[in-house]
DRENPA-3360 file (N, C-alpha, C; in nm, 2 decimals, always signed):
BEGIN
1 = MNEEVDKT = +0.08/-0.12/+0.00/+0.00/+0.00/+0.00/+0.09/+0.12/+0.00 ~ +0.08/+0.20/-0.10/+0.17/+0.32/-0.12/+0.11/+0.44/-0.06 ~ -0.02/+0.45/-0.04/-0.09/+0.56/+0.01/-0.06/+0.58/+0.16 ~ -0.06/+0.70/+0.20/-0.04/+0.73/+0.34/-0.17/+0.71/+0.42 ~ -0.16/+0.63/+0.52/-0.28/+0.60/+0.60/-0.30/+0.70/+0.71 ~ -0.41/+0.77/+0.72/-0.43/+0.87/+0.83/-0.51/+0.81/+0.95 ~ -0.60/+0.71/+0.92/-0.69/+0.66/+1.02/-0.69/+0.51/+1.01 ~ -0.70/+0.44/+1.12/-0.72/+0.29/+1.12/-0.81/+0.26/+1.23;
9 = FEHVLKLQ = -0.88/+0.15/+1.21/-0.98/+0.10/+1.31/-0.98/-0.06/+1.30 ~ -0.97/-0.13/+1.41/-0.98/-0.27/+1.41/-1.12/-0.32/+1.44 ~ -1.17/-0.41/+1.35/-1.30/-0.47/+1.37/-1.27/-0.62/+1.39 ~ -1.33/-0.68/+1.50/-1.31/-0.82/+1.53/-1.45/-0.88/+1.53 ~ -1.47/-0.99/+1.45/-1.59/-1.06/+1.45/-1.56/-1.20/+1.51 ~ -1.65/-1.25/+1.59/-1.64/-1.39/+1.64/-1.77/-1.46/+1.61 ~ -1.76/-1.55/+1.51/-1.88/-1.61/+1.45/-1.87/-1.76/+1.45 ~ -1.98/-1.82/+1.49/-2.00/-1.97/+1.47/-2.04/-1.99/+1.32;
17 = PGDDADID = -2.01/-2.11/+1.27/-2.06/-2.14/+1.13/-2.21/-2.12/+1.12 ~ -2.25/-2.05/+1.02/-2.39/-2.01/+1.00/-2.42/-1.87/+1.05 ~ -2.34/-1.82/+1.14/-2.37/-1.68/+1.19/-2.32/-1.57/+1.10 ~ -2.38/-1.46/+1.11/-2.33/-1.34/+1.04/-2.33/-1.22/+1.12 ~ -2.26/-1.11/+1.08/-2.25/-0.99/+1.15/-2.22/-0.88/+1.05 ~ -2.26/-0.76/+1.08/-2.23/-0.64/+1.00/-2.11/-0.57/+1.06 ~ -2.02/-0.52/+0.96/-1.91/-0.44/+1.00/-1.95/-0.30/+0.96 ~ -1.97/-0.21/+1.05/-2.00/-0.07/+1.02/-1.88/+0.01/+1.00;
25 = FRFAIDVG = -1.86/+0.06/+0.87/-1.75/+0.14/+0.84/-1.74/+0.27/+0.92 ~ -1.62/+0.30/+0.97/-1.60/+0.42/+1.04/-1.56/+0.54/+0.95 ~ -1.49/+0.51/+0.84/-1.43/+0.61/+0.76/-1.48/+0.63/+0.62 ~ -1.60/+0.56/+0.59/-1.65/+0.57/+0.46/-1.70/+0.72/+0.43 ~ -1.70/+0.76/+0.31/-1.75/+0.89/+0.27/-1.90/+0.90/+0.30 ~ -1.98/+0.80/+0.27/-2.12/+0.79/+0.29/-2.15/+0.74/+0.44 ~ -2.24/+0.80/+0.50/-2.28/+0.77/+0.64/-2.36/+0.64/+0.63 ~ -2.33/+0.55/+0.73/-2.41/+0.43/+0.74/-2.37/+0.32/+0.65;
33 = VSVNVRVA = -2.25/+0.32/+0.60/-2.21/+0.21/+0.51/-2.16/+0.09/+0.60 ~ -2.21/-0.03/+0.56/-2.16/-0.15/+0.63/-2.15/-0.26/+0.53 ~ -2.09/-0.37/+0.58/-2.08/-0.49/+0.50/-2.12/-0.61/+0.59 ~ -2.20/-0.70/+0.53/-2.23/-0.82/+0.61/-2.14/-0.93/+0.58 ~ -2.09/-1.00/+0.68/-2.00/-1.12/+0.66/-2.06/-1.23/+0.74 ~ -2.07/-1.35/+0.67/-2.12/-1.47/+0.72/-2.02/-1.58/+0.71 ~ -2.01/-1.66/+0.82/-1.92/-1.78/+0.81/-2.02/-1.89/+0.76 ~ -2.00/-1.93/+0.63/-2.08/-2.03/+0.57/-2.05/-2.17/+0.62;
41 = SVDLAAGT = -1.92/-2.20/+0.63/-1.88/-2.33/+0.68/-1.73/-2.32/+0.73 ~ -1.69/-2.43/+0.80/-1.55/-2.44/+0.85/-1.50/-2.58/+0.81 ~ -1.38/-2.59/+0.76/-1.32/-2.72/+0.74/-1.19/-2.72/+0.82 ~ -1.20/-2.78/+0.94/-1.09/-2.79/+1.04/-0.97/-2.87/+0.98 ~ -1.00/-2.97/+0.91/-0.89/-3.06/+0.85/-0.81/-2.98/+0.75 ~ -0.87/-2.89/+0.67/-0.80/-2.81/+0.58/-0.75/-2.68/+0.64 ~ -0.81/-2.64/+0.75/-0.77/-2.52/+0.82/-0.83/-2.40/+0.74 ~ -0.95/-2.41/+0.70/-1.02/-2.30/+0.62/-1.16/-2.27/+0.67;
49 = AELAIEDM = -1.20/-2.15/+0.64/-1.34/-2.11/+0.66/-1.39/-2.05/+0.53 ~ -1.51/-2.08/+0.50/-1.58/-2.03/+0.38/-1.67/-1.91/+0.43 ~ -1.64/-1.80/+0.37/-1.71/-1.68/+0.41/-1.81/-1.64/+0.30 ~ -1.92/-1.58/+0.33/-2.01/-1.52/+0.23/-2.02/-1.37/+0.27 ~ -1.97/-1.29/+0.18/-1.96/-1.14/+0.20/-2.06/-1.07/+0.12 ~ -2.13/-0.97/+0.18/-2.22/-0.89/+0.10/-2.15/-0.83/-0.02 ~ -2.22/-0.83/-0.13/-2.17/-0.78/-0.26/-2.16/-0.63/-0.25 ~ -2.03/-0.58/-0.25/-2.00/-0.44/-0.25/-1.96/-0.38/-0.38;
57 = WGSYRMEQ = -1.96/-0.47/-0.48/-1.92/-0.42/-0.62/-2.01/-0.31/-0.66 ~ -1.95/-0.21/-0.73/-2.02/-0.09/-0.77/-1.96/+0.03/-0.71 ~ -1.93/+0.02/-0.58/-1.85/+0.13/-0.51/-1.73/+0.08/-0.44 ~ -1.71/-0.05/-0.43/-1.59/-0.11/-0.37/-1.54/-0.22/-0.46 ~ -1.41/-0.24/-0.46/-1.35/-0.36/-0.53/-1.33/-0.46/-0.42 ~ -1.35/-0.59/-0.46/-1.33/-0.70/-0.37/-1.23/-0.80/-0.42 ~ -1.12/-0.82/-0.35/-1.01/-0.90/-0.40/-0.96/-1.00/-0.29 ~ -0.92/-1.11/-0.33/-0.87/-1.21/-0.24/-0.72/-1.25/-0.28;
65 = FARGSGRW = -0.64/-1.27/-0.18/-0.50/-1.31/-0.20/-0.50/-1.46/-0.24 ~ -0.45/-1.49/-0.36/-0.44/-1.63/-0.41/-0.30/-1.68/-0.36 ~ -0.31/-1.77/-0.26/-0.18/-1.82/-0.20/-0.09/-1.88/-0.30 ~ -0.15/-1.96/-0.39/-0.06/-2.03/-0.48/+0.01/-1.95/-0.58 ~ -0.05/-1.84/-0.63/+0.02/-1.75/-0.72/+0.08/-1.63/-0.66 ~ +0.04/-1.60/-0.53/+0.10/-1.48/-0.46/+0.05/-1.35/-0.52 ~ -0.07/-1.35/-0.58/-0.13/-1.24/-0.64/-0.27/-1.21/-0.58 ~ -0.31/-1.08/-0.60/-0.45/-1.04/-0.56/-0.54/-1.06/-0.68;
73 = VPIWPADG = -0.65/-1.13/-0.66/-0.75/-1.16/-0.77/-0.89/-1.11/-0.73 ~ -0.96/-1.06/-0.82/-1.10/-1.02/-0.79/-1.19/-1.14/-0.75 ~ -1.28/-1.11/-0.65/-1.37/-1.21/-0.62/-1.51/-1.16/-0.65 ~ -1.60/-1.24/-0.70/-1.73/-1.20/-0.76/-1.84/-1.27/-0.69 ~ -1.96/-1.21/-0.69/-2.08/-1.27/-0.64/-2.11/-1.40/-0.71 ~ -2.16/-1.49/-0.63/-2.21/-1.62/-0.69/-2.36/-1.61/-0.72 ~ -2.39/-1.62/-0.85/-2.53/-1.61/-0.90/-2.60/-1.48/-0.85 ~ -2.53/-1.37/-0.85/-2.60/-1.24/-0.81/-2.62/-1.23/-0.66;
81 = DDVPATVH = -2.56/-1.32/-0.58/-2.58/-1.32/-0.44/-2.46/-1.27/-0.36 ~ -2.42/-1.32/-0.25/-2.31/-1.28/-0.18/-2.18/-1.33/-0.25 ~ -2.07/-1.27/-0.21/-1.94/-1.30/-0.26/-1.87/-1.41/-0.17 ~ -1.85/-1.53/-0.23/-1.78/-1.64/-0.15/-1.63/-1.62/-0.15 ~ -1.57/-1.65/-0.03/-1.43/-1.64/-0.02/-1.38/-1.75/+0.08 ~ -1.29/-1.83/+0.04/-1.23/-1.93/+0.13/-1.10/-1.87/+0.19 ~ -1.10/-1.87/+0.32/-0.98/-1.81/+0.39/-0.92/-1.92/+0.47 ~ -0.78/-1.91/+0.48/-0.71/-2.00/+0.56/-0.68/-1.95/+0.70;
89 = FGSGNHLV = -0.68/-2.03/+0.80/-0.65/-1.99/+0.94/-0.51/-1.94/+0.94 ~ -0.48/-1.83/+1.02/-0.35/-1.77/+1.03/-0.36/-1.62/+0.99 ~ -0.24/-1.56/+1.02/-0.23/-1.42/+0.99/-0.17/-1.40/+0.85 ~ -0.19/-1.28/+0.79/-0.13/-1.25/+0.66/-0.24/-1.20/+0.57 ~ -0.21/-1.20/+0.44/-0.30/-1.15/+0.34/-0.42/-1.25/+0.32 ~ -0.54/-1.20/+0.33/-0.66/-1.28/+0.30/-0.74/-1.22/+0.20 ~ -0.80/-1.11/+0.23/-0.89/-1.04/+0.13/-0.89/-0.89/+0.17 ~ -0.94/-0.81/+0.07/-0.95/-0.67/+0.09/-1.07/-0.62/+0.01;
97 = ISSDLAYV = -1.14/-0.53/+0.08/-1.25/-0.45/+0.02/-1.21/-0.31/+0.02 ~ -1.19/-0.25/-0.10/-1.14/-0.11/-0.11/-1.23/-0.03/-0.20 ~ -1.23/+0.10/-0.17/-1.31/+0.19/-0.25/-1.27/+0.21/-0.39 ~ -1.36/+0.23/-0.48/-1.33/+0.25/-0.62/-1.32/+0.40/-0.65 ~ -1.33/+0.48/-0.54/-1.32/+0.63/-0.56/-1.18/+0.68/-0.54 ~ -1.16/+0.81/-0.56/-1.03/+0.87/-0.54/-1.00/+0.86/-0.39 ~ -1.10/+0.87/-0.31/-1.08/+0.86/-0.16/-1.04/+0.71/-0.13 ~ -0.92/+0.70/-0.07/-0.87/+0.56/-0.04/-0.93/+0.52/+0.09;
105 = HALDLIDV = -1.02/+0.41/+0.09/-1.08/+0.36/+0.20/-1.08/+0.21/+0.18 ~ -1.03/+0.13/+0.28/-1.02/-0.01/+0.26/-1.05/-0.09/+0.39 ~ -1.09/-0.21/+0.38/-1.11/-0.31/+0.49/-1.03/-0.43/+0.45 ~ -0.92/-0.46/+0.53/-0.84/-0.57/+0.51/-0.86/-0.68/+0.61 ~ -0.88/-0.80/+0.57/-0.89/-0.92/+0.66/-0.74/-0.96/+0.69 ~ -0.69/-0.94/+0.81/-0.55/-0.97/+0.84/-0.53/-1.09/+0.92 ~ -0.63/-1.15/+0.98/-0.61/-1.27/+1.06/-0.74/-1.35/+1.07 ~ -0.73/-1.48/+1.06/-0.84/-1.57/+1.07/-0.80/-1.68/+1.17;
113 = SWQGGVVR = -0.88/-1.71/+1.27/-0.84/-1.82/+1.36/-0.97/-1.89/+1.41 ~ -0.95/-2.01/+1.46/-1.05/-2.10/+1.51/-1.03/-2.11/+1.66 ~ -1.12/-2.05/+1.74/-1.10/-2.05/+1.89/-1.23/-2.08/+1.96 ~ -1.22/-2.20/+2.03/-1.34/-2.24/+2.11/-1.47/-2.25/+2.04 ~ -1.47/-2.30/+1.92/-1.59/-2.32/+1.84/-1.64/-2.20/+1.76 ~ -1.55/-2.10/+1.75/-1.59/-1.98/+1.67/-1.48/-1.94/+1.58 ~ -1.51/-1.88/+1.47/-1.41/-1.82/+1.38/-1.39/-1.68/+1.42 ~ -1.27/-1.64/+1.44/-1.23/-1.51/+1.48/-1.17/-1.44/+1.36;
121 = LTFIETA = -1.24/-1.33/+1.31/-1.19/-1.26/+1.19/-1.15/-1.12/+1.24 ~ -1.02/-1.09/+1.21/-0.97/-0.95/+1.24/-0.95/-0.87/+1.11 ~ -1.03/-0.76/+1.10/-1.02/-0.67/+0.99/-0.96/-0.54/+1.04 ~ -0.88/-0.48/+0.95/-0.83/-0.34/+0.97/-0.89/-0.25/+0.87 ~ -0.96/-0.15/+0.91/-1.02/-0.05/+0.82/-0.92/+0.07/+0.82 ~ -0.89/+0.12/+0.70/-0.80/+0.23/+0.68/-0.85/+0.34/+0.59 ~ -0.81/+0.46/+0.62/-0.85/+0.57/+0.53/-0.73/+0.67/+0.53;
% end
């Protein structure tokens, strides 16, 4: 990220498989912007969680880090619904939701873990 970051905020979700929650953006240009995240399933053997993320395309780009290629790739809604994303447990690059506007606003998923029957998702919002 080459842009200078002026503000950051950490959002932590703790969700059981099937649960969802809204992340209310703190730094979006528009008031009341949020994104819904649901843990669709968990595969403990593979160390992954399948997320279903509200479709933000139109005003935000949605990209996931492809571990095999080491590149960021766009992720798209499935059949006009939520955007599916498989994330691996651990810290590092997972996915990013960033504004398509000149104003730089982003939500980065930086850590995914399984703790006591819940998936813990740590997002950092920057502007």
